[in-house]
N, C-alpha and C positions, 0 to 999 in steps of 0.2 A: 230481332233477338231481344228477349226480355231479361230483366234483372232476376236473380235467383229467388226461388220461393222462400217464404219465411214462416210457413206453418210447420210446427215441429211436433213430434211425438216421441215417446220412449226416451226422454232425456237427451235428445239430440241438441246440437247447437247450430245456429244459423251462420251463414257466410255472407249475409246481407249487411249493408251499412247500418251501424248502430249509433244511437245517441242516448244519453241518460244523465241523471243527476244523483245516483245512488239510492233513489227511492222510486223514481218514475223513469221509464225508458221507452224507446221505440226502435223498431227495425223497419226499414223501408224496402219495398219491392214493387215490381211491375213497371210497365211503360207509362209515359206521362198521360196517356189517355185514360188510365185507370190506376194511377200510382197510389199504393196503399201504405199507410203508416200503421203498423201493428203496435198498439200502445199497451204497455203493461205496468203493473205496480208490484214491487217486490214482495209484499205480504198478501197478495191475492192469488189464490189458486182454485182450480175447479174441483168440486167434490166428485164429479162424474169421471173426469180424466185422471184424478189423483195426481195432479201436477200443476205447474204454472202454465197459464194460458193467457192470451191477450185479453185485457179488460175490454177493449174496444178497438175499432178501426176507424181511421179517418182516410177517406178516399178523395184524392185530388184528381179531377178529370179535366183535361184540356182536349176536347174532341177534335179540334182543328189541327192537332199535331199527331194524329194517328199515323203510325209508320215513321215517325221522326227518328233521325239518328240521334244517339245520345252518348254522353259520358257522365258517369256518376262517380264522385270521389268522396271517400270518408277522410276529412281533414282533421286529424287528431290534434294538431297544434292549435287549431281554433275551435275545436269541439263542435264541428258542424259537418253536414253532408251537403255537397254542392253538386247540382245537376245542370247540364247544358243540353238542350234538346233543339234540333234544327230541322226545318222542313220548308222547302219552297222559298228560301230567302228570309224566313222568320226564325229567330232564335229566342228561346225562352230560357232564362237562367233562374234556377230555384236554389235558394240557400235555406237550409233547415237546421235548427238547433233546439236544444232543450234548455230551459232556464235552469241555472244552477241553484236558485233559491226558491222556486215555485214549481209546481207540477204543471208546466206549460210548454207546449210544443209550438214553435213559431216557424212559419215558412214565408220567406220574402220572395216575390216574383218580379222579374224584370223582363220586358219583351222588347226586342228590336226587330225591325223589318217592315215590309209594306202592308201587312195585314193585321187587323186587330184580332184578338182571340177571346173567347169566353171560357170561363173556368167554373166548375161546379165542385162544391165540397159536400160530401155525404158522410154522415156519422153512422157507423154500424156497431152492433154489439160484438162480443169476442168471437162468436162463431160466424160472423158475416151477415147476420139477419138484421132486418130493419127494427130498431128499437122504438119505444114511445118517444115522439119528438114534439117539441113546442118551440115557438119562435116569438120573440118580442124585441123591439128596438134594434133590429139587425143582428141579434144573437140567436143562434140555433142551439137549443138545448136538447140533449138526448139522455134518457135513462138506459144505461147499458148493463149487461149481465155477463159475468165471466163463466160461460158454460150454460147448461140447460136445466140444471136442478134448482128447485125452489130454494135450497140452502146456499147456492153459489153467491158470492159477493156481488153487490150491485153498486154502481157509481154513476154520477151525472157528469157527462162530458159536454163541453160547449165549444162552438166555433163562431168566428165572426171575421168580417173583412175590414181591414184598416187601410185607409188611404184610397178607397175606391167606392163605387156604388155597388150595392148588392140587393138581392131579393131572396126571400125565404119561401120555400114551398113546404108541402107536407113531409118531404123526405130529405131536402137538401137546401143549401145556400148557394146562390148563383151570382157570379160577378160578370157583367157583360163585357 
């Protein structure tokens, strides 16, 4: 079973876990092997869809946990989303929050159990397509667009791994 979808149209609202700081926000959906953070900014909307759409997506994939049981909780008291994913004696705990003072989404991962796991972070544009990406010094930069029209807003998103080793490819950042 997967978390509810977060792609919206026609003024709908999502029932996915939400995080935000009054300017920048994210909804989270999907299983841990392809968990997607749909990132938005309050003043960005698509000219083609005539509404607010995700600025970009950050996909966290832990392929060794495909089919894991999970529990995801939106913790309003601490302004964070906590996920626990278990498979074959391994448990991955993910805690995600949005900075109150900067447009930054942070996910902290903790793994217990007998097997190590690798994780991949991929940055996508608002429609889920691969944006122009560059990498330097362990930072993955992506130029993303809110929609498909030339007049749609563009923004640069970045991701990096803190407290571990990582490698950057043409499309993603990987932590062994």
